[in-house]
VONULUM-181891 format. One record per atom (N, C-alpha, C): y, x, z; residue in three letters. Coordinates in steps of 0.001 Angstrom, whole numbers, padded with zeros to 6 digits, always signed. Layout:
BEGIN
YXZALA;...
! end
This chain:
BEGIN
-004321-018464+046605MET;-003655-017463+045650MET;-004392-016089+045593MET;-005091-015866+046485LYS;-005771-014488+046640LYS;-007089-014633+045581LYS;-007713-016065+045694LYS;-008690-016279+044771LYS;-008362-016240+043387LYS;-007228-016792+042827TRP;-006835-016594+041643TRP;-006859-015315+041023TRP;-005932-014372+041968ILE;-005916-013080+041502ILE;-007232-012389+041256ILE;-008244-012591+042221LEU;-009465-012130+042121LEU;-010185-012324+040848LEU;-009929-013702+040543ILE;-010769-014206+039159ILE;-010015-013786+038083ILE;-008684-013628+038120LEU;-007963-012944+037073LEU;-008401-011325+036736LEU;-008656-010644+037913CYS;-009196-009147+037786CYS;-010450-009386+037277CYS;-011354-010207+037692VAL;-012804-010071+037222VAL;-012774-010451+035805VAL;-011997-011314+035249LEU;-011779-011773+033740LEU;-011256-010489+032905LEU;-010323-009852+033422CYS;-009850-008447+032997CYS;-010753-007566+032517CYS;-011389-007269+033687VAL;-012632-006386+033601VAL;-013495-006573+032685VAL;-014203-007836+032675LEU;-015014-008435+031849LEU;-014689-008269+030425LEU;-013508-008770+030186CYS;-012999-008489+028699CYS;-012632-007024+028362CYS;-012548-006199+029168GLY;-012229-004875+028649GLY;-010706-004662+028753GLY;-010094-005385+029687LEU;-008503-005308+029522LEU;-007969-004304+030871LEU;-008737-003660+031253SER;-008365-002653+032407SER;-007529-001692+031887SER;-006703-001304+032794TYR;-005610-000362+032462TYR;-006054+001023+032189TYR;-007186+001262+032953ALA;-007630+002704+032809ALA;-008617+002957+031478ALA;-008903+001865+030866ASP;-009829+001802+029488ASP;-008712+002085+028386ASP;-007279+002207+028496LYS;-006449+002307+027461LYS;-006338+003754+027270LYS;-006199+004163+026033ALA;-006142+005573+025527ALA;-004836+005638+024666ALA;-003985+006522+025184MET;-002566+006703+024364MET;-002951+007613+023363MET;-002490+007129+022097MET;-002467+007764+020898MET;-001215+008539+020418MET;-001322+009820+020338TYR;-000483+010666+020005TYR;-000096+011170+018547TYR;-001101+011313+017811ALA;-001384+011653+016560ALA;-001677+010595+015352ALA;-000997+010790+014315PHE;-001002+009738+013081PHE;-001409+010449+011993PHE;-002072+011776+011951ASN;-001898+012575+010622ASN;-003269+012211+009998ASN;-003979+011157+010264LEU;-004941+010760+009377LEU;-004339+009288+008753LEU;-003193+008827+009270GLY;-002805+007702+008292GLY;-003387+006597+008927GLY;-003719+005587+008081GLU;-004322+004237+008272GLU;-005450+004236+008433GLU;-006529+003882+009211LEU;-007766+003700+009149LEU;-008355+002276+008684LEU;-009669+002280+008372THR;-010204+001174+007624THR;-010484+000363+009230THR;-010911-001024+009222GLU;-011048-001861+009876GLU;-012450-001748+010605GLU;-013392-000974+009653LYS;-014615-000714+010270LYS;-014473+000527+011423LYS;-013405+001429+011179LEU;-013441+002628+012025LEU;-012531+002260+013198LEU;-011913+000956+013552THR;-011114+000430+014438THR;-011952+000136+015580THR;-013015-000180+015422ALA;-013944-000629+016544ALA;-014734+000430+017029ALA;-014449+001710+016756ARG;-015197+002965+017013ARG;-014458+003836+017779ARG;-014062+003798+019126PRO;-013593+004763+019844PRO;-014286+005783+020237PRO;-015634+005756+020024ASP;-016532+006981+020388ASP;-016263+007988+019461ASP;-015662+007726+018122VAL;-015441+008647+017042VAL;-014215+009327+017129VAL;-014106+010841+016958LYS;-013130+011348+017278LYS;-012048+011267+016472LYS;-012198+010599+015266LEU;-011014+010360+014139LEU;-010423+009189+014657LEU;-011065+008391+015621TYR;-010245+007112+015861TYR;-008836+007247+016571TYR;-008879+008382+017274TYR;-007535+009093+017898TYR;-006573+009564+017121TYR;-006790+009736+015768SER;-005716+010273+014994SER;-005387+009444+013874SER;-005475+008275+014078GLY;-004812+007215+013252GLY;-004421+005925+013567GLY;-004237+005178+012926CYS;-003697+003754+013413CYS;-004201+002735+012357CYS;-004236+001310+012903LEU;-004619+000301+011933LEU;-003737+000128+010783LEU;-002408-000019+011002LYS;-001279-000488+010089LYS;+000094+000656+010353LYS;+000149+001346+009341LEU;+001361+002329+009264LEU;+002306+001723+008145LEU;+003318+000988+008502GLU;+003864+000488+007425GLU;+005547+001219+007577GLU;+006031+001633+006595ASN;+007450+002134+006380ASN;+007431+003411+007303ASN;+006658+004139+007390PHE;+006474+005453+008145PHE;+005798+006439+007260PHE;+005940+007793+007465TYR;+005020+008731+006642TYR;+004395+009481+007922TYR;+003210+010083+007830CYS;+002568+010880+008652CYS;+003017+012457+008574CYS;+003406+012884+009726GLN;+003854+014318+009771GLN;+002573+015231+009890GLN;+002616+016400+009401THR;+001506+017129+009285THR;+001036+017727+010784THR;+002023+017489+011879HIS;+001816+017987+013062HIS;+001403+016876+013867HIS;+001192+015815+013416GLY;+000391+014678+014044GLY;+001294+013331+014487GLY;+002595+013508+014247GLY;+003505+012473+014655GLY;+003723+011638+013456GLY;+004596+010889+013521ALA;+004907+009533+012419ALA;+006521+009647+012605ALA;+007161+009365+011351ALA;+008544+009316+011268ALA;+008772+008084+010214ALA;+010125+007540+010548LYS;+010332+006406+009760LYS;+010608+006798+008313LYS;+010348+005955+007314ARG;+010476+006290+005981ARG;+012113+006263+005864ARG;+012643+007240+004955PRO;+014276+007210+004626PRO;+014413+005758+003929PRO;+015455+005363+004001GLY;+015885+004222+003308GLY;+016648+004248+002004GLY;+017038+003432+001238THR;+017881+003292-000017THR;+019396+003519+000427THR;+020013+003897-000548TYR;+021583+003843-000372TYR;+022099+003459-001542TYR;+023333+002714-001547PHE;+024093+001996-002650PHE;+024790+003268-003355PHE;+024456+003160-004824ILE;+025176+004028-005683ILE;+026273+003452-006375ILE;+025836+002231-007022ALA;+027100+001615-007897ALA;+026688+000238-008085ALA;+027560-000593-008604GLU;+027349-002119-009139GLU;+026492-001903-010536GLU;+025858-002962-010806THR;+025379-002966-012189THR;+026505-003083-013228THR;+026070-002876-014381ALA;+027155-003007-015458ALA;+027462-004389-015797ALA;+026518-005371-015622ASP;+026877-006889-015745ASP;+025884-007410-014647ASP;+026579-007893-013800SER;+025918-008356-012375SER;+025635-009800-012826SER;+025771-010511-013610ASP;+025208-011752-014005ASP;+023904-011628-014908ASP;+023556-010593-015329ASP;+022299-010494-015987ASP;+021518-009668-015329ASP;+020078-009827-015333ALA;+019215-008725-014815ALA;+019062-007463-015685ALA;+019205-006454-015009GLY;+018976-005156-015533GLY;+017524-004629-014903GLY;+017455-003395-015543ARG;+016035-002472-015018ARG;+016553-001309-014946ARG;+015893-000655-013858VAL;+016223+000807-013504VAL;+014894+001519-013671VAL;+014971+002501-014079ILE;+013878+003268-014169ILE;+014180+004826-014056ILE;+013206+005528-013253GLN;+013373+006885-012982GLN;+013166+007926-014175GLN;+013874+008793-014355PHE;+013506+009521-015465PHE;+013592+011266-014929PHE;+012264+011857-015182VAL;+012286+013078-014660VAL;+012425+014211-015944VAL;+013615+014945-016086HIS;+013752+015769-017170HIS;+012784+017124-016820HIS;+013101+017569-015823SER;+012357+018824-015373SER;+011707+018672-013854SER;+011211+019798-013291SER;+010701+019527-012016SER;+011778+019455-010884SER;+013056+019919-011335GLY;+014217+019988-010413GLY;+015038+018968-010646GLY;+015033+018272-011877THR;+016074+017456-012514THR;+015408+015907-012335THR;+016122+015038-011328ASN;+015726+013700-011471ASN;+016846+012916-011779ASN;+016624+011927-012814ASN;+017804+010923-013326ASN;+017463+009509-012990ASN;+018289+008666-013120VAL;+017970+007390-013042VAL;+018837+006732-014113VAL;+017991+005794-014988LEU;+018492+005071-016118LEU;+018546+003616-015672LEU;+019704+002999-016139GLU;+019837+001505-015876GLU;+020169+000940-017221GLU;+018924+000028-017622PHE;+019200-000879-018760PHE;+019584-002273-018525PHE;+020583-002446-019116GLY;+021264-003727-019100GLY;+021439-004219-020537GLY;+022281-005444-020476ASP;+022333-006157-021851ASP;+022993-005359-022741ASP;+022574-004660-023716LYS;+023126-003779-024848LYS;+023917-002498-023937LYS;+023293-002209-022729THR;+023980-000961-022130THR;+022815-000152-021594THR;+023212+001174-021625ILE;+022241+002063-020911ILE;+023351+003064-020105ILE;+023026+003022-018661ARG;+023821+003908-017816ARG;+022977+004936-017081ARG;+023328+006164-017060PHE;+022775+007446-016690PHE;+023254+007611-015316PHE;+022457+007906-014148TYR;+022988+008303-012800TYR;+022324+009529-012507TYR;+022771+010393-011871LYS;+022262+011768-011378LYS;+021899+011763-009810LYS;
! end
């Protein structure tokens, strides 16, 4: 039994799987890194990003927060037919949503 543990420890050290080599990453303010940079832990930027950051947004102070979801507003005018939803920005502070259906247009604020 001790022989297998010794062999496993040697394999872990040779493969670079030792616990001491693992670095904790606390900052994601660089966002997603390219695959070429993920193999370079000697570069300082390596510790400020991640390989894939999906459905999150990076905060300026380094953390990552979940992306806010969507919420239900209303049923479509005719749920049997496919409609189209388009964002309409009237001015910098006014955002509206237009729903185009079969012979219908509905406005949402």
